[in-house]
N, C-alpha and C positions, 0 to 999 in steps of 0.2 A: 837817517837816524829818527827823523820826525815821523816817518812812515811806521817804524817799529813801535814808537810810543803810541801812535793811534791804534795799532793792532792790540797792544797790551791793554789799553783803556777799554776797548770794545769787549775784550775777553773778560775783563773785570765786571763790566755791566751784565754780561751774560751769566756769570757766576752768581752775581747778586740776585738777579731775577730768578734763577733756579732755586736759590736758597729760600727766597720769599714764597715761591710756589709750593715748596716742600713744607714750609711752616703752615701755610694755609691748609694744605692737604692733611697734615697731622691734626690741625685743629678740628677739621671736619670729621676726620676719623675718630676723634675722641668724644664726639657728641653721642650721648646714649640714646638709642632708639626707644621710643615710648608710644603708646596709644592713649588717646584722650577722648573724653566725652564732655559735651557742654552741660553744665549743671542746670537742671530745670526742676521746678517745684512739681511735686506729684503727691498723691495720697499714700499713706502707709498705715498698716494695721499691725497691732501686736496680738499674737495668738497664744493660747494655751492648748497644746496638742493632747489628744487622747484617742483611743481606739476602742473598738468593740464590735459586737455582732448586731446587725440591724434586725428588728423584729416588727411584724405587722401590728398595727394598732388594734385590729380586730381579728380574732382567730377563734374558730370553734370546730369541734369534732362532733358530728351529729350521730347519735346512736338510736337504735330501735327501742321503743318502750313496750312493744307487744311482739309476740311471735306471729309469723305469717309468711305467705309466699312472696318472694322478692320480685319487684317489677321496677326497673329503671325507666323513668319517663323520657320522652323526647324533648329536646331543647327547641322551643318555638322559633328561635333565631336561625337554626340550621336544619330543622326537620329531622334530625338524627338524635339518638340517645345522648344524654349528657356525657361529657368526657373531661379528662384533665385539661385545665386551662380555660374552660368555658366560663364566661361571665354569667352571673345569675342575679336576679333582682330579689329584694327583700320580699318575703311572703311566697315566693315561687316554689311549687312542689317539685321535688327532685326524685324522690323514691316513694312508691306506694306499696303497702303490704295488703295481701288479700287473705281473709279467713272468714268464710261465709258463716260458719258456726258462731264465731265471735260476734259478727254483725247481727245475726238473728237474735242472739242473746241480749243485745242492747235494745232492740225493739224501738228504734227511733220513731218510726211512723206511729206506733201505738201511743207513745209518750206525747207526741205532737197532738194527736187527736184528743188525748186526755186533757191536755192543757187547754185546748179550745173549748171543751165541754165545761171544765172547771171555771174558765174565765166567763163564759156565758151565764153559768149558774150564779156566779158572784154578782154580775151586772143585774141579773133578775132579782136577786135578794136585796141588793142595794135599792132598787126601784120600789120594791114592796115595803122596805123599811121606811122610806120617805113618806109612804102612804099609810103607815101604821099596820101593814099586813103581816110583818114578822118582827120577832124580838131582836134586840141588839146581839144576843148570844148566837142566834141563828145566822145573822149577818156575818159575825166574826168567824163562825165555823166555815162558812162558804169562802171567806177571804183566805183562811188557812189552807183550805183545799186547793184554791187557785194558786197560792204561793208555792205549795209543795209540788204541784203539777209543773210549775215553771222551773223549779230547781231540778226536778227529775229530767225534764227535757234538756236543760242546759248541761247537766252531767252526762247525759247520753251523747250530746254533741262533742263534749270534751273527750269522752272515751273513743268515739269514732274518729276524731282528729288524730289520735295516736297511731292510726294506721297509715298516716301520711307523714313524710319527712320533708319539711319546708325550710327554706333559707331564712334565718332570723335577721339577716342584713344583706345588702348588696355586696357582692365580692366575686372571688374567683375560686374555682374548684382546684385544690392543690393535692388532694388525695381521694381516690375513689376505688376502694377494694372491689375486686371482681366477684360477682355471684351470678351463676346461671339463672336466666329468667325462669321464674316459677319455683325456684328452690326455696324450701322452707328454712327460714333463719330464726334464731332465738331472740328473745328480748335482750337488750344490752349490747347488741352487736353494732360496732362502728361501721357506718355505711358511707360517709362522706365527710371531708374536712374542707372548710372554707376559710379564706383569708381576704381581708380588705387591707391592701397596703398602699393606698393612695397617700396615706400618712403612715409614718413609721416612728419607732422610738428606739433609743439606744441607752442602755444602762451603762453608767460610767463610774470610774473611781479616780478622783483627782488628788494630787499631793496636798498635804496639809498646808504647805507654804502658799498655796494659791487661794486659800479660803477667803481672803479679803478682796481678791480681784474678781472672782467669778460671781455673777449675780443672775437671778432668774430674769428671763426676757432678753438676755444678750444673744446676739446673732451668732450662728454657727455655720461654717462652710464644711460640707461633707463630700468626701471623695472615696471612690472604691478603687482598689488596686487593679481591677480588670477593666475599669472604665475611667482611665486617668484623665481623659479630656472633658469629662462631664462632671460638673459640680452641682450640688444640691444645697438648698438653703434650709436652715432649721433654727431652732432657738432652745435656750436652756429653760426647761419647763418646771423642773423640781430640783431642789438641793437639800441635802440633809445637813443639819447644824452640828451633827455629832461626828467626831473623828475617831476612827478605829485605833485602838491602842496597840493592835498587832501590826497593822500595815501602815499606820500614820497617813491614811487617806480618808476622804469622805465621799459619800455616794451622791449621785445625781442622775437626772434623766433628761435626755434630749429628744425633742420632737422634730421629725424630718418631713419636709414637704416632698412628695414623690408623685406628682400628678401624671407624669408620663410613664410611670411604672418602670423606670430604668433600673432602680435599685430593687433587688429581690430579697425576700425574707431569708435570713441566714447568711447573707453576705457580710464579710469582714470589711469594715470601713475605718477611715481616718477622719476625725472631726477636729476642726480648728475653731476654738471658741474665741471670738473677737472681744478682747477685754479693753482695748484702747484703740483710738483711731485719730489720725490727722488727715484732714481733707487736702491740705496744701502745705507741703514742707520740703525742705532740701533733704533728699534721700540719696544715700550712696551705698554701694555694696560693702558689706562687712569685711569681705576678703581683702580689700585694698588698704585697710587701716593698719598702720604700724604702731605697736604699743611698746613703751619703754619708760625709763625714768622721767622722760620729758612729757609723758602723757600720751595721748592718742594723736598720731600725726598722719597727714596725707600730703600729696604734692599736687600743685597746679602748675601749668605752663604759662609763662609770661615772656613773650618775645624770645623764644627758643631757650629759655632758662627755667629750670625747675625752682619753684618757690615753696618752701615748707609752710604748711598750715597746721597749727595745733587746734584741735576741735573738741567741743563738748557735745555729747550725744544725748538723745532722748529715747523715745520708744524704739523698740527693735523687734524684728522677727527672725526667722531662721537665716534669711539671706541678706536683709537690708536693715539700715539703721537711719534714724532721723538725726540730722546735724543741727543742733540748737544754735551754735555760733562757731565762727572760724572759717566759714565758706560763704560765698555770695553767688547769687544766681548769675548765670552766663559765664562764670569762670570755666576754664578748660581743665578738667580734672584728669589726672593720670590714672588710668585703669590697668595698664599693662606696662611692665618694665620699671616699676617703682621700687623694686626690692633693693637696688644698688644706688639709688639716688641720694644726694646730699643737697642741702640748701645751696642754691646758685649753680648747680650742675648744669652743664650745657646738654641740651637734648635735641633730638631730631624726631619730629612727629611723623609716625608712619600709620598706615591704616591697619 
C-alpha cells in the first residue's frame, strides 16, 4: 500500500513539473519579437526641396562679324584642331577668317606709319613752340593731326581683329559647327559656343508658405538623378520678394559649386535648401512614430519589457525627426515590431 502511495506522489510531481514547463514555454512564446537601436545624439537638418535644370554661369555663342574664308586653328595643348570638349583660355584665338581684299583695304601698315610721322611732327612743333618758333595754333594743329592718326591706327586694329574669333573667358567648347577649311562664310555666322560650368546656377520657384524660412546665403545640397552618390554644395544667391498671384510661388536663384565638372549644363537636379540645423540632438526615424489621441508615441525596451514613451518633436526632414523630450540617450529604441506593442508588453529582442 505504501509503495502505491509513493508511485502516485511521484506521478503528481511529474505532472506538476510538466505544467510549469508548459506555462514557461507559453510565456516565452507570447513575447513579441522586436529590433532595437541604441539612442545616440547626431546632427539633423531641415530641408526645403526644389528641382530645376542646372545652367552654366558663363555661356556665349561666338559669331563672325565679317565675311571670310574659314580656318579652324589648332589647340596648342593637343597639336590638333579644336574640337568639342576642349578647354580653352580667355583670349585664345579659335577661328580665323581670311580676306586679303578686306585686309588691304584696312591698310594697317600705312596707318601705323602715318601715326609715327604725325607723332614726330607734333614733338617737333612742341619743341619749336617752347623756343618761340611756331604759334600756339600751329602746335594745336599738329596735335590734332597726331590724335587723328592715333585713332585711325586703333580703328584699323579693331577692324582687323574682327577676322579672328577669340574666347572671351576660359571654358569648354560645347558646340562647334562644321565648316570645310577655306570655305567662305558670311558675317553673323555662329562658329563656336563656350561654357564655363565650374560654377552653375539654378532658377527655382518656392511655395509661398516657405517665404519666411528661406534666406539668401543658406546652404544648399544638390544631387543629380544620374549621379546619386555625388552631392554638390551651393547657396541661395537671390530671392524675389514678390509672390506670383497665379502660382502662389516666389522666384529665387541658387549658385552651385562644380569644381570637378561632375554636373553638366542641362542636367535636371534636386536641391535641398538647409533652413534649420541641430548639430547634436536625439534623432529617430519618422516611420516608427505612432500617432493618435495620446499624441506621438514610440517604444523603448527595458528588461525585456516594452515601455511607452510620449514624445515632443522639433525639426524634421523627409526621413528623420528631432525628439525634444520623451527620450534619453542610450535607451534602446524599438525600430521594428512596434506596430502591435502596448505599454508593458513582453518582448524578445532579435537582430
